[in-house]
PASEBA-1860 file (N, C-alpha, C; in nm, 3 decimals):
! residues 68
1> MKYFLYIL> 5.189/-5.130/-11.444/5.155/-5.196/-11.294/5.223/-5.182/-11.192 ~ 5.380/-5.159/-11.184/5.407/-5.087/-11.098/5.319/-5.005/-11.011 ~ 5.308/-4.862/-11.071/5.211/-4.765/-11.048/5.119/-4.797/-10.957 ~ 5.036/-4.895/-11.006/4.924/-4.939/-10.925/4.959/-5.020/-10.839 ~ 5.016/-5.110/-10.856/5.054/-5.153/-10.710/5.076/-5.024/-10.571 ~ 5.190/-4.914/-10.590/5.239/-4.825/-10.513/5.008/-4.764/-10.532 ~ 5.013/-4.762/-10.577/4.854/-4.631/-10.570/4.734/-4.767/-10.480 ~ 4.766/-4.899/-10.543/4.695/-4.946/-10.456/4.666/-4.977/-10.239
9> LALSTIMA> 4.859/-5.007/-10.304/4.923/-4.987/-10.144/4.884/-4.843/-10.082 ~ 4.890/-4.744/-10.123/4.830/-4.609/-10.092/4.698/-4.613/-9.985 ~ 4.600/-4.672/-10.106/4.443/-4.647/-10.077/4.471/-4.796/-9.974 ~ 4.490/-4.874/-9.943/4.426/-5.003/-9.871/4.563/-4.936/-9.733 ~ 4.708/-4.838/-9.698/4.702/-4.781/-9.544/4.610/-4.730/-9.520 ~ 4.532/-4.583/-9.622/4.489/-4.465/-9.581/4.306/-4.551/-9.499 ~ 4.302/-4.647/-9.571/4.173/-4.721/-9.496/4.206/-4.793/-9.456 ~ 4.325/-4.867/-9.430/4.315/-4.895/-9.270/4.331/-4.793/-9.172
17> GFNVTQID> 4.419/-4.648/-9.172/4.422/-4.529/-9.118/4.265/-4.529/-9.050 ~ 4.193/-4.501/-9.175/4.076/-4.403/-9.126/3.977/-4.554/-9.038 ~ 3.979/-4.674/-9.120/3.859/-4.761/-8.999/3.908/-4.777/-8.849 ~ 4.095/-4.768/-8.832/4.157/-4.764/-8.736/4.037/-4.695/-8.639 ~ 4.052/-4.547/-8.688/3.972/-4.426/-8.621/3.840/-4.508/-8.610 ~ 3.825/-4.565/-8.714/3.629/-4.578/-8.635/3.575/-4.693/-8.532 ~ 3.740/-4.774/-8.460/3.668/-4.818/-8.391/3.656/-4.805/-8.238 ~ 3.594/-4.842/-8.161/3.565/-4.818/-8.008/3.602/-4.930/-7.918
25> FNAPFSEE> 3.710/-4.834/-7.875/3.808/-4.989/-7.824/3.770/-4.997/-7.652 ~ 3.674/-4.927/-7.641/3.527/-5.014/-7.545/3.490/-5.141/-7.508 ~ 3.458/-5.096/-7.649/3.354/-5.233/-7.700/3.400/-5.236/-7.838 ~ 3.537/-5.308/-7.835/3.588/-5.338/-7.946/3.428/-5.442/-8.065 ~ 3.393/-5.511/-8.017/3.316/-5.655/-8.047/3.161/-5.616/-8.117 ~ 3.139/-5.451/-8.113/3.057/-5.441/-8.122/2.999/-5.470/-8.223 ~ 2.894/-5.361/-8.305/2.818/-5.390/-8.458/2.905/-5.331/-8.531 ~ 2.938/-5.195/-8.522/3.022/-5.118/-8.590/3.080/-5.190/-8.602
33> SKVALIAV> 3.183/-5.127/-8.506/3.345/-5.186/-8.495/3.363/-5.309/-8.562 ~ 3.292/-5.394/-8.564/3.303/-5.521/-8.612/3.354/-5.550/-8.780 ~ 3.251/-5.451/-8.818/3.305/-5.400/-8.990/3.409/-5.335/-8.990 ~ 3.455/-5.208/-8.922/3.590/-5.154/-8.901/3.693/-5.272/-8.906 ~ 3.704/-5.327/-8.773/3.780/-5.452/-8.763/3.811/-5.546/-8.866 ~ 3.677/-5.555/-8.929/3.733/-5.616/-9.091/3.815/-5.574/-9.168 ~ 3.723/-5.428/-9.204/3.800/-5.368/-9.287/3.928/-5.376/-9.244 ~ 3.975/-5.287/-9.169/4.143/-5.317/-9.116/4.229/-5.447/-9.147
41> LAALCVIT> 4.169/-5.544/-9.103/4.210/-5.689/-9.134/4.240/-5.689/-9.282 ~ 4.098/-5.695/-9.430/4.070/-5.665/-9.506/4.220/-5.556/-9.597 ~ 4.250/-5.427/-9.581/4.329/-5.361/-9.588/4.496/-5.402/-9.519 ~ 4.489/-5.470/-9.441/4.607/-5.551/-9.412/4.687/-5.689/-9.493 ~ 4.562/-5.745/-9.500/4.583/-5.822/-9.637/4.627/-5.765/-9.716 ~ 4.534/-5.694/-9.827/4.608/-5.651/-9.912/4.756/-5.575/-9.901 ~ 4.780/-5.508/-9.825/4.909/-5.471/-9.847/5.043/-5.566/-9.821 ~ 4.960/-5.700/-9.766/5.058/-5.757/-9.707/5.091/-5.826/-9.884
49> IVFILLTS> 4.953/-5.901/-9.942/4.998/-5.913/-10.050/5.060/-5.858/-10.173 ~ 5.015/-5.699/-10.168/5.110/-5.619/-10.223/5.254/-5.639/-10.240 ~ 5.317/-5.618/-10.099/5.442/-5.660/-10.055/5.531/-5.803/-10.152 ~ 5.451/-5.872/-10.137/5.453/-5.974/-10.169/5.496/-5.981/-10.290 ~ 5.451/-5.959/-10.398/5.370/-5.919/-10.514/5.521/-5.849/-10.577 ~ 5.524/-5.738/-10.505/5.661/-5.645/-10.551/5.771/-5.698/-10.528 ~ 5.776/-5.789/-10.427/5.896/-5.850/-10.394/5.913/-5.948/-10.510 ~ 5.829/-6.053/-10.537/5.832/-6.116/-10.652/5.825/-6.059/-10.789
57> KAIERKYK> 5.836/-5.927/-10.782/5.856/-5.872/-10.913/6.031/-5.844/-10.907 ~ 6.057/-5.787/-10.813/6.238/-5.764/-10.762/6.314/-5.897/-10.788 ~ 6.256/-5.980/-10.745/6.312/-6.112/-10.794/6.362/-6.157/-10.950 ~ 6.265/-6.149/-10.967/6.217/-6.185/-11.108/6.284/-6.123/-11.220 ~ 6.310/-6.012/-11.154/6.421/-5.887/-11.224/6.542/-5.923/-11.238 ~ 6.576/-5.922/-11.139/6.722/-5.939/-11.044/6.758/-6.095/-11.161 ~ 6.680/-6.184/-11.142/6.673/-6.358/-11.191/6.673/-6.285/-11.361 ~ 6.607/-6.227/-11.461/6.653/-6.175/-11.608/6.799/-6.121/-11.610
65> ERRN> 6.799/-6.013/-11.507/6.978/-5.933/-11.561/7.038/-6.024/-11.520 ~ 7.056/-6.137/-11.437/7.117/-6.275/-11.433/7.126/-6.310/-11.546 ~ 7.029/-6.409/-11.587/7.056/-6.491/-11.700/7.126/-6.428/-11.831 ~ 7.096/-6.309/-11.825/7.161/-6.248/-11.973/7.309/-6.207/-11.922
END
């Protein structure tokens, strides 16, 4: 599962980077730019959720070590 999370993190970072290049900063709310903005926002949400999950797993691991 750890590798899957890191792959997901890498893919979402690449997706956010690609979609930032698709945004027309002269007209950021045009139809094509809206799709890119939504995709960037979705990728940032995935990145945030993966970091929360990785932090949760690290806390769980430390808790289990302390219990034993």
